[in-house]
C-alpha positions, 0 to 999 in steps of 0.5 A: 895306208900311210901319210905318203901313200895318201899323198900319192893317191890325192896327187894321182886322183886330183892332178896336183903335184906331190908337194901341192898334194902334201900342203893341202893334206897338212892344212886339212889336218891342222884345220881339223885339230884347230877346230877340235882343240876349240871345241867345234864339230867338224861334219863332212856330208856324206863322210862322216863327223868329228867331235870332241867328247869329255870323259869324266874322271874316275877311279881305277885299279892297278891290276898287279897290286889292286891298288886304287889309282885316280884316272883324270878327266880327259878329251877324246876325238870321236868320228862317226861315219856317215851313210855314204861312207858306210854303204861305200865300204859295205 
């Protein structure tokens, strides 16, 4: 499912217009992005939680040349599904 299909599905499920559904989805995405950028965790009870995990810098290896390369530290987003979502999918 891509974004336009999600907008259509939300519109049908909620009875909102497609433009209102698109605004709602965009505002949710922006709010999640801002919260994660600030280091906050987001928990949607029953659905799951989003968090930011900091990975430490480390040395890696270029497989072609064998040269050692430096991999800088970075943040990555984690999603842990909630029990209700797991049960629904299974």
